[in-house]
C-alpha positions as CSV (number, residue, x, y, z in Angstrom):
1,M,-9.7,-25.6,23.0
2,T,-7.1,-23.4,21.3
3,L,-4.0,-22.8,23.3
4,P,-3.5,-19.0,23.8
5,L,0.0,-18.1,22.6
6,P,1.7,-14.8,23.1
7,T,1.9,-12.3,20.3
8,P,4.9,-9.9,19.9
9,A,2.8,-7.2,21.7
10,D,2.2,-9.6,24.6
11,L,6.0,-9.7,25.2
12,V,6.2,-6.0,25.8
13,P,5.7,-4.9,29.4
14,T,2.5,-3.1,30.2
15,D,2.9,0.5,31.3
16,R,2.4,-0.4,34.9
17,M,4.7,-3.4,34.6
18,Q,7.4,-1.2,33.1
19,W,7.0,1.3,35.9
20,I,7.5,-1.5,38.4
21,L,10.5,-2.9,36.6
22,E,12.1,0.6,36.5
23,R,11.4,1.0,40.2
24,L,12.9,-2.4,41.0
25,A,16.0,-1.5,39.0
26,E,16.5,1.6,41.0
27,E,15.8,0.0,44.4
28,D,17.8,-3.1,43.9
29,G,20.5,-1.9,41.6
30,G,23.4,-2.4,44.0
31,L,22.1,-5.6,45.6
32,G,23.4,-8.1,43.1
33,D,22.0,-11.5,42.0
34,P,20.9,-13.6,45.0
35,T,21.6,-16.8,43.1
36,L,25.3,-15.9,42.8
37,L,25.6,-15.6,46.6
38,P,26.0,-18.4,49.1
39,A,22.5,-19.7,49.6
40,P,22.0,-18.3,53.1
41,E,23.0,-14.8,52.0
42,G,20.9,-15.1,48.9
43,R,18.0,-16.2,51.0
44,K,18.3,-13.1,53.3
45,L,18.4,-10.9,50.2
46,A,15.3,-12.5,48.8
47,E,13.5,-12.1,52.1
48,Q,14.5,-8.4,52.2
49,T,13.4,-7.6,48.6
50,N,10.1,-9.4,49.0
51,R,9.0,-7.3,52.0
52,R,7.8,-4.6,49.7
53,W,5.1,-7.0,48.3
54,N,3.8,-7.9,51.8
55,T,2.5,-4.7,53.2
56,D,-1.1,-3.7,53.6
57,L,-2.1,-7.3,54.2
58,P,-5.8,-8.1,53.7
59,E,-7.4,-8.6,57.1
60,M,-8.4,-12.1,58.2
61,A,-7.8,-14.5,61.0
62,A,-4.3,-16.1,61.1
63,K,-3.4,-19.1,63.2
64,D,0.2,-20.4,63.6
65,F,1.0,-24.0,64.5
66,S,3.4,-26.7,63.4
67,V,3.2,-30.1,61.7
68,R,5.6,-32.9,62.6
69,S,7.4,-34.5,59.7
70,A,8.1,-38.3,59.5
71,E,11.6,-37.6,60.7
72,G,10.3,-35.6,63.7
73,R,11.1,-32.1,62.5
74,E,8.6,-29.3,63.1
75,I,7.2,-27.6,60.0
76,A,5.9,-24.1,60.7
77,C,2.5,-23.4,59.3
78,R,0.0,-20.6,59.2
79,L,-3.7,-21.0,58.5
80,L,-5.4,-17.9,56.9
81,T,-9.1,-17.7,57.3
82,P,-11.3,-15.0,55.8
83,E,-14.9,-14.5,57.0
84,G,-17.2,-17.3,55.7
85,A,-14.4,-19.5,54.5
86,S,-15.3,-22.9,53.1
87,G,-12.8,-25.4,51.8
88,L,-9.0,-25.4,52.1
89,I,-6.2,-24.5,49.7
90,V,-2.7,-25.7,50.7
91,F,-0.4,-23.1,49.2
92,I,3.2,-23.9,48.4
93,H,5.4,-20.9,48.0
94,G,7.9,-20.4,45.1
95,G,11.5,-19.2,45.2
96,G,13.5,-21.7,43.1
97,W,13.3,-24.4,45.8
98,A,15.9,-22.3,47.6
99,F,14.5,-19.0,48.6
100,C,11.4,-17.4,50.1
101,S,9.0,-18.4,52.9
102,M,5.5,-17.9,54.3
103,A,6.4,-14.3,55.0
104,T,7.4,-13.5,51.4
105,H,4.1,-14.9,50.0
106,E,1.6,-14.0,52.7
107,R,-0.1,-11.2,50.8
108,A,-0.5,-13.4,47.7
109,A,-1.9,-16.2,49.9
110,R,-4.3,-13.8,51.8
111,L,-5.6,-12.4,48.5
112,L,-6.2,-15.9,47.2
113,A,-8.0,-16.8,50.4
114,L,-10.3,-13.8,49.9
115,E,-11.0,-14.5,46.3
116,A,-11.6,-18.2,46.8
117,G,-13.6,-17.7,50.0
118,A,-11.4,-20.5,51.5
119,H,-9.0,-21.2,54.2
120,V,-5.4,-21.0,52.9
121,L,-2.6,-22.9,54.6
122,I,1.0,-21.7,54.0
123,F,4.1,-23.3,55.5
124,D,7.9,-23.3,55.4
125,Y,9.4,-26.3,53.8
126,R,13.1,-27.2,53.7
127,L,15.1,-25.4,51.1
128,A,17.9,-26.3,48.7
129,P,20.9,-26.5,48.4
130,E,21.0,-27.6,52.0
131,A,18.0,-29.8,51.4
132,P,17.9,-30.8,47.7
133,F,15.2,-33.1,46.3
134,P,13.3,-34.7,47.9
135,G,13.6,-32.7,51.1
136,G,11.1,-29.9,50.3
137,L,8.7,-32.3,48.6
138,N,8.8,-34.6,51.7
139,D,7.8,-31.7,53.8
140,C,5.0,-30.8,51.5
141,Q,3.7,-34.4,51.8
142,A,4.0,-34.2,55.6
143,V,1.8,-31.1,55.6
144,W,-0.7,-32.8,53.2
145,N,-0.8,-35.9,55.5
146,A,-1.7,-33.6,58.4
147,V,-4.6,-32.3,56.4
148,V,-6.0,-35.7,55.5
149,T,-5.4,-37.2,58.9
150,G,-7.3,-34.5,60.7
151,H,-4.7,-32.3,62.4
152,P,-6.4,-30.5,65.3
153,D,-5.7,-27.0,63.9
154,L,-7.3,-28.0,60.6
155,T,-10.5,-29.7,61.7
156,S,-12.6,-26.8,60.6
157,C,-11.3,-27.0,57.0
158,S,-13.8,-29.4,55.5
159,H,-15.3,-29.6,52.0
160,L,-13.1,-29.1,48.9
161,R,-9.3,-29.4,49.4
162,A,-6.9,-28.1,46.8
163,L,-3.2,-27.6,46.3
164,A,-1.8,-24.4,45.0
165,G,1.7,-23.0,44.2
166,D,3.7,-20.5,42.3
167,S,6.8,-21.2,40.3
168,A,8.9,-23.8,42.2
169,G,5.8,-24.1,44.5
170,A,3.7,-25.1,41.5
171,N,6.4,-27.7,40.7
172,L,6.2,-29.1,44.2
173,A,2.4,-29.1,44.1
174,L,2.2,-31.0,40.9
175,A,5.0,-33.4,42.0
176,L,3.0,-34.0,45.2
177,L,0.0,-34.9,43.2
178,L,2.0,-37.4,41.3
179,A,3.6,-38.8,44.5
180,L,0.3,-39.3,46.2
181,Q,-1.2,-40.9,43.1
182,A,1.8,-43.3,42.9
183,D,1.4,-44.2,46.6
184,G,-2.3,-44.7,46.4
185,E,-2.8,-42.0,49.0
186,P,-5.8,-39.6,49.2
187,T,-5.2,-36.8,46.7
188,P,-6.5,-33.2,46.6
189,D,-9.7,-32.5,44.7
190,A,-8.0,-29.9,42.5
191,A,-4.9,-27.8,42.0
192,L,-4.1,-24.2,41.1
193,L,-0.7,-23.9,39.5
194,F,0.8,-20.4,38.8
195,Y,3.6,-20.0,36.2
196,G,5.2,-23.2,37.3
197,V,8.6,-24.9,36.5
198,Y,7.8,-28.4,35.1
199,D,10.9,-29.5,33.2
200,A,14.7,-29.0,33.0
201,N,14.7,-28.3,29.3
202,F,16.5,-25.0,28.8
203,E,16.0,-25.0,25.0
204,T,12.3,-24.1,24.9
205,D,11.0,-21.1,23.1
206,S,10.6,-19.0,26.2
207,Y,13.9,-20.0,27.7
208,I,15.6,-18.8,24.5
209,N,13.6,-15.7,23.9
210,Q,13.3,-14.6,27.5
211,K,16.7,-15.8,28.6
212,D,17.7,-12.4,29.9
213,G,14.5,-11.6,31.7
214,P,13.5,-9.0,32.9
215,G,13.4,-10.5,36.3
216,L,13.9,-14.3,36.2
217,T,16.5,-15.4,33.7
218,R,17.7,-18.7,32.1
219,A,20.9,-18.5,34.0
220,K,19.1,-18.1,37.4
221,M,16.9,-21.1,36.6
222,M,19.9,-23.2,35.8
223,R,21.5,-22.3,39.1
224,Y,18.2,-23.1,40.9
225,W,18.1,-26.5,39.2
226,N,21.7,-27.2,40.2
227,W,20.9,-26.5,43.8
228,Y,17.7,-28.6,43.8
229,A,18.5,-31.5,41.5
230,A,22.0,-31.4,40.1
231,A,22.2,-35.0,38.8
232,P,20.9,-35.3,35.2
233,G,19.2,-38.6,36.2
234,D,17.2,-36.8,38.9
235,R,15.8,-34.5,36.2
236,L,14.1,-37.4,34.4
237,N,12.1,-38.2,37.6
238,P,8.5,-37.0,37.3
239,L,8.6,-35.9,41.0
240,V,11.4,-33.5,40.0
241,A,10.3,-32.6,36.5
242,P,6.5,-33.4,36.2
243,L,6.6,-33.1,32.4
244,Q,8.5,-36.4,32.5
245,A,5.4,-38.1,33.8
246,S,3.6,-40.7,31.7
247,D,0.4,-40.0,29.8
248,A,-1.4,-42.3,32.3
249,Q,-0.1,-40.3,35.2
250,L,-1.1,-37.0,33.8
251,K,-4.5,-38.2,32.7
252,A,-5.3,-39.4,36.2
253,L,-4.6,-36.0,37.8
254,P,-7.5,-34.1,39.5
255,P,-8.8,-31.0,37.7
256,L,-6.1,-28.2,37.3
257,F,-6.2,-24.5,36.8
258,L,-3.0,-23.1,35.3
259,N,-1.7,-19.7,34.3
260,A,1.5,-18.2,32.9
261,A,3.2,-14.9,32.5
262,A,4.0,-14.0,28.8
263,I,7.4,-12.4,29.7
264,D,8.8,-15.4,31.5
265,P,11.5,-18.0,30.7
266,L,9.2,-20.6,32.2
267,R,6.2,-19.8,30.0
268,S,6.9,-22.7,27.7
269,D,6.9,-25.1,30.6
270,T,3.2,-24.3,31.2
271,E,2.4,-24.3,27.5
272,N,4.0,-27.7,27.1
273,L,2.2,-29.1,30.0
274,V,-1.2,-27.7,28.8
275,R,-0.5,-29.3,25.3
276,R,0.1,-32.7,27.0
277,L,-3.0,-32.4,29.0
278,R,-5.2,-31.4,26.1
279,S,-3.7,-34.2,23.9
280,L,-5.1,-36.6,26.6
281,G,-8.6,-35.2,26.2
282,R,-8.4,-33.1,29.4
283,T,-10.0,-29.7,29.6
284,D,-8.0,-28.0,32.3
285,S,-8.3,-24.2,32.4
286,Y,-5.3,-22.1,31.3
287,S,-4.8,-18.4,31.2
288,L,-1.9,-16.4,29.7
289,Y,-1.2,-13.0,31.2
290,P,0.3,-10.7,28.6
291,G,2.8,-7.9,29.4
292,V,3.8,-9.2,32.8
293,V,6.9,-11.0,34.1
294,H,7.5,-14.1,36.2
295,G,6.3,-13.7,39.8
296,F,3.7,-11.0,38.9
297,M,1.2,-12.4,41.4
298,Q,3.4,-11.1,44.2
299,M,2.8,-7.6,43.0
300,S,-0.9,-7.3,43.9
301,R,-0.6,-3.9,45.7
302,E,0.5,-2.2,42.5
303,L,-0.2,-4.5,39.5
304,P,-3.8,-4.9,38.2
305,E,-2.9,-8.2,36.5
306,A,-1.9,-9.7,39.8
307,R,-5.3,-8.9,41.3
308,M,-7.0,-10.2,38.2
309,A,-5.0,-13.5,38.4
310,A,-5.9,-14.0,42.1
311,A,-9.6,-13.3,41.3
312,E,-9.5,-15.8,38.4
313,A,-7.8,-18.5,40.5
314,G,-10.3,-17.9,43.3
315,R,-13.2,-18.2,40.8
316,A,-11.7,-21.5,39.5
317,F,-11.6,-22.9,43.1
318,R,-15.2,-22.0,43.7
319,E,-16.2,-23.6,40.4
320,F,-14.3,-26.8,41.4
321,A,-16.3,-26.7,44.6
322,E,-19.6,-26.5,42.7
323,S,-18.8,-29.3,40.2
């Protein structure tokens, strides 16, 4: 399969994307960069600015409960269940390992639930810099353990079980797959990975050509990395940077669905991961969305490509279930 690469035209925002970018510049012009604030203040700002993407929520059942970590902490969870749901997607939100929550990603998670016809489980993991690697990853593993050991609030979620995540959430989802594999633990049947961060190489094509955004920038990603995994040695760990995994580790992964935004400093991370997977003889699905920026799946109320991406991911989940 040929890897779809962006053309110069793909790096120009679509008309709708440009309208959204201009609106965001007007609405957020005086708010500043949350990654330049102390983390708690930046987190509040990220929650505030993400509220606009989480209105008009698709209707479905929602059940709140908690999962206990190995250290005894309670991890807040929400199970979203559309009518006729079959199978379970454990969705890990993005936000640079430092920002965002169930609330900032609930509309995206609900739309994925509808398109996949599946239960979707979202949850709040610990955030950097207060909890750098492996804090958030350990919380993700605790939630997955609750799934496989039959947590009472998840007993109805049988059949196919998949992980999903966007941006840093995709990083955590892929890292969790590698961790479970290394420990000989039960692994998900598949994973849906959206515009993920998979390496700490800031010299890739997209990091250079999209270094100033719009939206996510190279400098912001460097600050996120410094909060999550500051030590250079940590960044060679596949559980931090999954592109550091061996060929054998990558080859043994369950089936993956991956996508990327063309106008995104992280685009090359996904391209490089797809190249590795294909060099190993794998046939994982990959879609490139032209004319849109990092985080575009959050914008489903106003951006057609966000709805298209959710529909494609949902279709991939259903195809995994049928295979």
